[in-house]
C-alpha positions as CSV (number, residue, x, y, z in Angstrom):
1,M,0.0,0.0,0.0
2,L,1.2,3.5,-0.9
3,I,-0.7,6.5,0.4
4,L,0.1,10.1,-0.1
5,L,-1.5,12.7,2.2
6,L,-1.8,16.1,0.5
7,G,-2.6,19.2,2.5
8,T,-4.3,22.3,1.1
9,K,-5.5,25.4,2.8
10,Q,-9.1,26.4,2.4
11,R,-10.8,29.1,4.4
12,K,-8.2,29.1,7.2
13,S,-8.6,25.3,7.8
14,A,-6.4,22.5,6.5
15,V,-8.0,20.0,4.2
16,Q,-6.4,16.6,3.7
17,K,-6.7,14.5,0.6
18,F,-5.6,10.9,0.4
19,E,-4.3,9.4,-2.8
20,F,-3.8,5.6,-3.2
21,Y,-1.5,4.2,-5.8
22,R,-1.4,0.8,-7.5
23,F,1.6,-1.4,-7.7
24,L,3.5,-2.9,-10.7
25,D,2.6,-6.4,-11.8
26,N,5.3,-7.8,-9.5
27,W,3.7,-5.9,-6.5
28,L,6.5,-3.4,-6.2
29,I,5.9,0.3,-5.9
30,D,6.5,2.1,-9.2
31,E,9.4,4.4,-8.3
32,N,8.7,6.7,-11.3
33,A,5.1,7.0,-10.3
34,L,6.1,7.8,-6.7
35,I,8.5,10.5,-7.8
36,S,6.0,12.1,-10.1
37,A,3.3,12.0,-7.5
38,L,5.4,13.9,-4.9
39,S,4.8,17.7,-4.8
40,E,5.0,20.6,-2.5
41,K,1.4,19.7,-1.4
42,T,2.6,16.2,-0.2
43,K,2.7,16.2,3.6
44,L,3.1,12.5,4.3
45,V,4.0,9.2,2.5
46,A,2.8,6.0,4.1
47,L,3.8,2.5,2.8
48,N,4.2,-1.1,3.8
49,F,7.6,-2.7,3.8
50,V,6.3,-6.3,3.4
51,S,2.9,-7.3,2.1
52,N,1.2,-9.8,4.4
53,V,-0.8,-10.9,1.3
54,T,1.8,-11.4,-1.3
55,G,5.0,-11.5,0.8
56,T,6.6,-8.9,-1.5
57,E,9.3,-6.9,0.1
58,Q,9.6,-3.3,-1.1
59,P,13.1,-1.9,-1.7
60,I,12.6,0.2,1.5
61,K,16.0,1.8,1.6
62,R,15.7,3.0,-2.0
63,L,12.2,4.3,-1.4
64,I,13.3,6.1,1.8
65,Q,16.1,7.8,-0.2
66,L,13.7,8.9,-2.9
67,I,11.2,10.3,-0.4
68,R,13.8,12.1,1.7
69,K,15.3,13.6,-1.4
70,H,12.0,15.4,-1.9
71,S,11.8,16.4,1.8
72,H,8.6,14.5,2.7
73,A,7.6,12.9,6.0
74,L,7.5,9.1,5.8
75,V,5.6,6.4,7.8
76,F,6.1,2.8,6.9
77,S,5.0,-0.4,8.5
78,G,7.5,-3.3,9.0
79,C,5.3,-5.3,11.3
80,C,5.0,-8.2,8.8
81,T,8.7,-8.8,8.7
82,S,10.6,-11.5,10.6
83,D,13.9,-9.6,10.8
């Protein structure tokens, strides 16, 4: 799962918009789609390290580098890992 939380200001109150993204056929996050989705409105990126459904491990170190490069907050779940 990959979720981006976008913040916008509207009438002195913050409005959040969640965007959900699909995976590639091999269940990995599309790094190009992730990079193109990040913007100055992105406040938070949330993703899973390992899928408890498919067992797919995301390249978490690479994804963290990409997200940090664009200065965004990151939350990821590693609770399905055995390491």
